[in-house]
C-alpha positions in Angstrom: 62.2 37.5 96.3 60.2 36.1 93.3 62.7 33.4 92.5 63.1 32.3 96.2 59.3 32.1 96.6 59.1 30.0 93.4 61.8 27.7 94.6 60.2 27.3 98.0 56.8 26.6 96.4 58.3 24.0 94.0 60.2 22.3 96.8 57.1 21.8 98.9 56.7 18.0 99.5 53.5 16.4 98.4 52.8 15.3 102.0 52.5 18.9 103.2 48.9 20.0 104.1 48.8 23.2 102.1 45.2 23.9 103.1 46.5 24.6 106.6 48.9 27.2 105.2 46.0 28.8 103.3 44.0 29.0 106.5 46.9 30.7 108.4 47.2 33.4 105.8 43.4 33.8 105.3 42.7 34.1 109.0 45.4 36.8 109.6 44.2 38.6 106.5 40.6 38.6 107.7 41.7 40.0 111.1 43.6 42.8 109.4 40.7 43.7 107.1 38.3 43.6 110.1 40.4 46.1 112.0 40.6 48.4 109.0 36.9 48.3 108.6 36.0 48.7 112.3 38.2 51.7 113.0 36.1 54.9 112.7 38.3 58.0 113.0 36.8 61.4 112.9 38.0 64.9 113.8 36.7 64.2 117.3 38.6 61.0 118.0 38.6 57.3 117.3 35.4 55.2 117.5 34.2 51.7 116.5 31.9 51.2 113.5 30.3 48.3 115.4 29.3 50.6 118.2 27.9 53.1 115.8 25.9 50.5 113.9 25.2 47.7 116.4 23.4 45.6 113.7 26.8 45.1 112.1 28.0 43.2 115.1 26.6 40.1 113.5 29.5 40.3 111.0 31.9 39.4 113.8 30.5 35.8 113.6 32.5 35.6 110.4 35.2 38.2 110.8 36.3 37.1 114.3 38.4 34.4 112.9 41.2 34.2 115.4 40.0 30.7 116.6 40.9 29.4 113.1 44.5 30.7 113.5 44.8 29.1 116.9 43.3 25.9 115.6 45.9 25.9 112.8 48.6 26.6 115.4 47.6 23.4 117.3 48.0 21.4 114.1 51.4 22.8 113.3 52.7 22.6 116.9 51.8 18.9 117.1 53.7 18.1 114.0 56.7 20.3 115.0 57.1 18.9 118.5 56.8 15.3 117.2 59.4 16.0 114.6 61.8 17.4 117.1 61.2 14.5 119.5 62.2 12.1 116.7 65.4 14.0 116.0 66.5 14.5 119.7 65.2 12.2 122.4 64.1 14.0 125.5 66.9 14.2 128.0 67.6 15.8 131.4 66.4 19.3 131.7 63.8 19.1 129.0 66.1 19.5 125.9 63.3 18.9 123.4 61.1 21.4 125.1 63.8 24.1 124.8 64.5 23.2 121.2 60.7 23.3 120.4 60.3 26.8 122.0 63.3 28.2 120.1 62.1 26.7 116.8 58.5 27.9 117.1 59.3 31.4 118.6 62.3 32.6 116.6 60.3 33.9 113.7 57.6 35.2 116.0 59.6 37.1 118.6 62.2 38.8 116.4 59.7 40.9 114.4 57.7 41.5 117.6 60.7 42.8 119.5 61.6 45.0 116.6 58.1 46.4 116.5 58.2 47.1 120.2 61.6 48.7 120.0 60.7 51.0 117.1 57.4 52.1 118.6 58.9 52.5 122.1 61.7 54.7 120.8 59.2 56.8 118.8 56.9 57.1 121.8 59.7 58.3 124.0 60.9 60.9 121.4 57.3 62.2 120.8 56.6 62.6 124.5 60.0 64.2 125.2 59.2 66.8 122.6 55.8 67.5 124.3 53.6 65.6 121.8 51.3 62.8 122.4 47.9 64.5 122.0 45.1 63.9 119.5 45.5 61.1 117.0 49.1 60.6 117.9 48.2 59.9 121.5 45.5 57.5 120.4 48.0 55.7 118.2 50.5 55.3 121.0 47.7 53.6 122.9 46.2 51.5 120.1 49.1 50.1 118.2 50.1 47.6 120.9 46.6 46.2 121.4 47.0 43.3 118.8 49.9 42.1 120.9 47.4 40.2 123.0 47.3 37.7 120.2 51.1 37.2 120.5 50.7 36.6 124.2 48.0 34.0 123.8 50.0 32.3 121.1 53.1 32.2 123.3 51.0 30.4 126.0 49.9 27.8 123.4 53.4 27.1 122.4 54.4 26.8 126.1 51.6 24.3 126.9 51.9 22.2 123.7 54.2 19.4 125.1 52.0 18.6 128.2 48.7 19.0 126.4 49.9 17.0 123.4 50.7 14.1 125.8 47.3 14.4 127.3 45.8 14.3 123.8 47.8 11.2 122.8 46.5 9.5 125.9 42.9 10.7 126.1 42.0 12.1 122.7 38.7 13.9 122.7 38.5 13.6 126.5 41.4 16.0 126.8 39.5 18.6 124.7 36.3 17.9 126.8 38.2 18.6 130.0 39.3 22.1 128.7 35.8 22.8 127.4 34.3 21.7 130.7 36.7 24.1 132.5 35.3 26.9 130.3 31.7 25.9 131.3 32.6 25.8 135.0 34.3 29.2 134.8 31.2 30.8 133.3 28.9 29.2 135.8 31.1 30.5 138.7 31.3 33.9 137.1 27.7 34.5 136.0 25.6 32.3 138.3 27.6 32.5 141.5 29.4 35.8 141.1 32.9 34.5 142.0 35.4 37.3 141.4 38.4 37.1 139.0 37.6 33.5 138.0 36.7 34.7 134.5 40.4 35.2 133.7 40.9 31.4 133.7 39.1 31.2 130.4 42.0 32.9 128.7 43.5 29.4 129.1 40.5 27.1 128.9 38.8 28.6 125.8 41.9 29.2 123.7 43.6 26.0 124.7 40.5 24.0 123.9 40.5 25.5 120.3 44.2 24.7 120.1 43.5 21.2 121.2 41.2 20.7 118.1 44.3 21.2 116.0 45.9 18.2 117.7 42.8 16.2 116.8 43.1 17.3 113.2 46.8 16.4 113.1 45.8 12.8 114.0 42.9 12.7 111.6 40.3 12.5 114.4 38.4 15.6 113.7 35.5 13.9 111.9 31.9 15.0 111.3 32.7 18.7 110.7 29.1 19.5 109.9 28.0 18.3 113.3 30.8 20.4 114.9 29.8 23.5 112.9 26.1 23.2 113.5 26.6 22.3 117.2 28.9 25.2 117.8 26.6 27.6 115.9 23.5 26.5 117.8 25.3 26.8 121.1 26.5 30.3 120.3 23.1 31.4 119.2 21.4 29.9 122.3 24.0 31.5 124.7 23.6 34.9 123.1 19.8 34.7 123.0 19.3 33.4 126.5 22.3 34.3 128.5 24.3 37.3 129.5 26.5 37.1 126.4 26.7 40.0 123.9 26.1 39.6 120.2 29.6 40.8 119.2 32.4 38.2 119.2 34.9 41.0 119.6 35.2 43.5 122.5 33.1 46.6 122.4 33.7 49.9 124.2 31.7 50.3 127.3 30.1 46.9 127.4 29.7 45.1 130.8 30.4 41.7 129.4 32.8 40.9 126.5 33.0 37.6 124.7 36.7 38.3 124.1 38.4 39.7 127.2 38.2 37.5 129.0 36.8 34.8 126.6 33.5 33.2 127.3 31.7 29.9 126.5 30.0 31.7 123.7 33.3 32.4 122.1 34.3 28.8 122.4 31.1 27.8 120.7 31.9 30.4 118.0 35.3 28.7 117.6 33.7 25.3 117.2 31.5 26.5 114.5 34.4 28.2 112.6 36.6 25.1 112.9 33.8 22.9 111.6 33.1 25.3 108.8 36.7 25.4 107.6 36.9 21.6 107.8 33.8 21.4 105.5 35.7 23.6 103.0 38.8 21.5 103.1 38.3 19.7 99.8 37.6 22.8 97.6 40.3 24.7 99.6 42.9 22.0 98.9 42.0 22.0 95.2 42.4 25.8 95.2 45.8 25.9 96.9 47.1 23.0 94.7 47.2 25.5 91.8 50.9 26.6 91.4 50.1 30.3 91.2 47.9 30.2 94.3 50.4 28.2 96.2 53.2 30.6 95.4 51.0 33.4 96.7 50.3 31.5 99.9 54.1 30.8 100.4 54.9 34.5 99.8 52.2 35.7 102.2 53.3 33.2 104.9 56.8 34.7 104.8 55.6 38.2 105.7 52.3 37.4 107.6 53.5 38.3 111.1 55.3 41.4 110.0 52.1 42.6 108.2 50.0 41.8 111.2 52.2 43.7 113.6 52.3 46.9 111.5 48.8 47.0 109.9 47.4 49.2 112.6 50.3 51.6 112.2 49.5 51.8 108.5 45.8 52.4 109.1 46.5 55.2 111.7 49.1 56.6 109.3 46.5 56.9 106.6 44.1 58.7 108.9 46.9 60.9 110.1 47.7 61.9 106.5 44.1 62.7 105.8 43.9 64.9 108.8 47.2 66.6 108.0 46.0 67.4 104.5 42.7 68.9 105.7 40.6 66.1 104.3 37.1 66.0 105.8 36.5 62.7 107.8 32.8 62.0 107.5 30.7 60.5 110.3 31.0 56.7 110.5 28.5 54.6 108.5 27.3 57.5 106.4 27.3 57.3 102.6 30.3 59.5 102.4 32.2 57.3 105.0 31.4 54.2 103.0 32.5 55.9 99.8 35.8 56.8 101.4 36.4 53.3 102.7 37.8 51.6 99.5 40.5 54.2 98.8 41.4 54.4 102.5 41.9 50.6 102.7 43.9 50.7 99.4 46.2 53.3 101.0 46.5 51.2 104.1 47.5 48.2 102.0 50.2 50.3 100.2 51.6 51.7 103.5 51.5 48.2 105.1 53.5 46.9 102.1 56.1 49.6 102.6 56.4 48.8 106.3 56.7 45.1 105.4 59.5 45.9 103.0 61.3 47.8 105.7 60.9 45.2 108.5 60.4 41.8 106.8 64.0 40.8 107.1 63.5 40.2 110.9 60.9 37.6 110.1 63.2 35.5 107.9 64.6 32.4 109.6 68.4 32.5 110.2 70.1 29.9 108.1 72.5 29.2 110.9 70.0 29.0 113.8 69.8 25.5 115.3 66.4 24.1 116.1 66.8 20.5 117.2 69.8 20.7 119.5 69.3 20.2 123.2 69.0 23.0 125.7 67.7 24.0 129.1 64.0 23.3 129.5 63.6 25.3 132.7 65.4 28.3 131.3 63.2 28.2 128.2 60.1 27.9 130.3 61.1 30.9 132.5 61.8 32.9 129.3 58.5 32.2 127.7 56.7 33.0 130.9 58.4 36.4 131.1 57.9 37.1 127.5 54.2 36.1 127.6 53.5 38.4 130.6 55.4 41.3 129.1 53.7 41.2 125.8 50.2 40.9 127.4 51.0 43.8 129.7 52.1 46.0 126.8 49.0 45.2 124.9 47.0 46.6 127.8 49.0 49.6 128.8 50.3 50.8 125.4 52.9 53.5 124.9 50.7 56.6 125.8 51.6 58.3 129.1 55.1 56.8 129.0 56.7 59.6 130.9 53.8 59.9 133.4 54.2 56.2 134.5 50.8 55.1 133.1 50.1 51.6 134.2 47.6 48.7 133.6 46.7 45.9 135.9 48.0 42.5 135.0 46.9 39.7 137.3 46.3 42.2 140.1 49.6 44.0 139.7 50.1 47.4 138.0 52.6 47.3 135.2 54.0 50.2 133.2 55.2 50.1 129.6 59.0 50.1 130.4 58.5 47.2 132.8 56.4 45.3 130.2 59.1 45.9 127.5 61.8 44.7 129.9 59.9 41.5 130.7 59.3 40.7 127.1 62.9 41.4 126.1 64.3 39.4 129.1 62.1 36.5 128.2 63.1 36.5 124.6 66.8 36.5 125.6 66.2 33.7 128.0 64.6 31.5 125.4 67.6 32.1 123.1 70.0 31.6 126.0 68.4 28.2 126.8 70.3 26.7 123.8 73.6 28.7 124.1 75.6 26.0 125.8 74.2 23.3 123.4 75.2 25.5 120.4 78.7 25.7 121.6 78.9 22.0 122.2 76.8 20.8 119.2 78.0 22.5 116.0 76.2 20.0 114.0 72.7 21.2 115.0 70.2 21.4 112.2 68.9 24.7 110.9 65.4 26.0 111.8 
């Protein structure tokens, strides 16, 4: 492991934007730490620290850093799609589109499907044996919640080709159209009371942040201070004057969430974060230019998705061990709770590392997997749509109540966990199948 990381680090071309890799690792790491800090498990159940101490919700203006990850995704997707387009001109059926989806999703979907399979099997066994109560039942419901991020990211990958073309033609105007859509949705939602329109902001808000990554890829994201200050001022004004809550993450029992579905306040929050990380670009680039730091970033990028998928499992495992050993779990936000937090997080880090060691092989790219060969664009599009819907549904319904047919509503339709798993698996196989014929006829395809 050490030698391969060193070799990869030393082989990095000078033209690579290493700061982007640092942002990718730092953003996921911040999300993981935030989840570990917010979870407040007691003998009576699982709560949220931010609900116990509402004043701490202001911390979400720094810890809710998913917009940075999606911004980095836009940058990377633009470079990847353009590279594939140069290698393989677009042909009938959307060959470049299919190749782009396979190349971007292979390292994302394989560890995700393994995670779903392991937890699905465990949930079935637990419930067949009559378990599923207490912390175990809570775990079966909670562990899939971070999959919403995978679903949103799948949508970003799927929409990259058409939105990149709009960006290349209209530049900032394409971003403005998406941001304007977010404004219109919130006006229709809050001022006119139009039902269900708020769900459109899952697309408008996150794709607008993603579009900023395109602008950065072309060197057009200038005046970061203005972007940061404008975004921050907008978020402050909306929270102070409008119906928007202070927290930039969802809170239990709140009537309006800035996250689900996203609001204009969350878009402003994303603008301020993107401007802030752009302001830190020069010192960040100097930091990651250090060989030891860069090797750490390379190593972390190689396991980031696996760690993200399993970090809640590790956290709940730590709490389960504490309960099983009779350790007293103090009330959240008390002095005893804060004193217990560092060793609890340290234990979660160790358990996450063990889970990563067990499952990281599924995140490694296959040396024989082609990425730039032609394939079926429509088949790939159908596959990513099924996978997206399946993953989002599973993030909502979880694995609790598996045998009772527990369901959640996805776009007005009830979906159970088995159906969600089936959609996700079928979508993944369709994306892979989209290049099957090309692989048989094009043995010279380049590796991913």
